N, C-alpha and C positions, 0 to 999 in steps of 0.2 A: 228449105237449102236454097242459100240466095242466089241470084243471079244480079250480079252486079254488069253484066255484058248487053240485061236489058234496059243500061240508063244509059240515054242518049246525048252525056256530056265525056271524051272520052279524055281532056284535063282532069276529069277530078273520079273519074274510075276506081285507083289511090286510095284517096282520101271516104272514098262510098264501102270499097271493098271492105276498110277497115271499121266503120263503124258496121255494115253489115253480118259483123264478123263476133260484135260485145255481145253478151249476152245482159245486158237488161238492157230498156226501151229508152230513146234516143227521143227527149223534149224538147220540142217546138215549141218554142211561145208565137203570141197568135197568130193560131194557128188555120185561122180567117182568112186570113190575107192572101195575095195573090200566090205572091212566094214563097209564103208558106203553105199553101194549100198544095204545089202544089209538091212543091218538093215530099208534104209525105204521101202520096201520093207514089212518087217514084223509089220508096222508102219499103212502103208496105206491098210494092212491087218488085221491089228484092229481100221480101222475106222479113223487114225489120218488125221488131217490134214499135209503134209511135205514142208514142204523149202529146197531147197538144196543150197549149194554156189559152185559154180568152173566156170577152169579160162575159158573155154573152153566151151560154156552150149551147142553148138552143138554135143557134143561129149558122148552127158547123154538125149539128142533126146528120146527114149528107157523108160529112166525114166519119161519124159513128158508127153509121154504119156505114161505113166500110174497113172499122175494123181500128181506128185513133180511138185511142185512149180519150178519152176531152173531159179537160179537169176544167174548174172554174177559177181564177184568174187575174188580175190582176196587177202593175205594174206599181200603180202605186200603194200598191198593199204584199210591202212584206216575206207578213206571215201565212198571203196566200202563195206567193213564190219559194218560199219554201215548202211547204209539201206539196206541192205540184215539180222537186223535183228528187224526193224522195226514190232512189231507187235508180236514180239513172247516172247516168260514166260521163254522157254525153249531151249538150246540150247547146241550142240551135238558136240565135237569140233575132229574131226574125218580127216581132210586136217592135211594132213604133207608136208615141204618141202622138194622139191626132182630135187634142184637146185643144184649147186655145193660154197661150201665156200668159194668162194666169189661176191656172191650173186647174180649167172648167170645163170638161167635157159638152 
């Protein structure tokens, strides 16, 4: 049973209620980021299954321990993103390119 009332952002409760009632996991890209990790915690608290992408899954072990399904993926690797999205009907794109202009991180 989800509890969107625990989410402390009243203007988003309708949207989050809709997400919370989906049978499939919500994919959040860039799960190790500030916004993505906090969103994941809120969704988990509301009873939502969460899958998150990370270039370095070992860096977000604390989220995996809380119930996030962490999958290795990179924005520059389309195949990894395709694998990550399988079975998800909702995607929250929170990843950002943090490398240089030459494509090297």
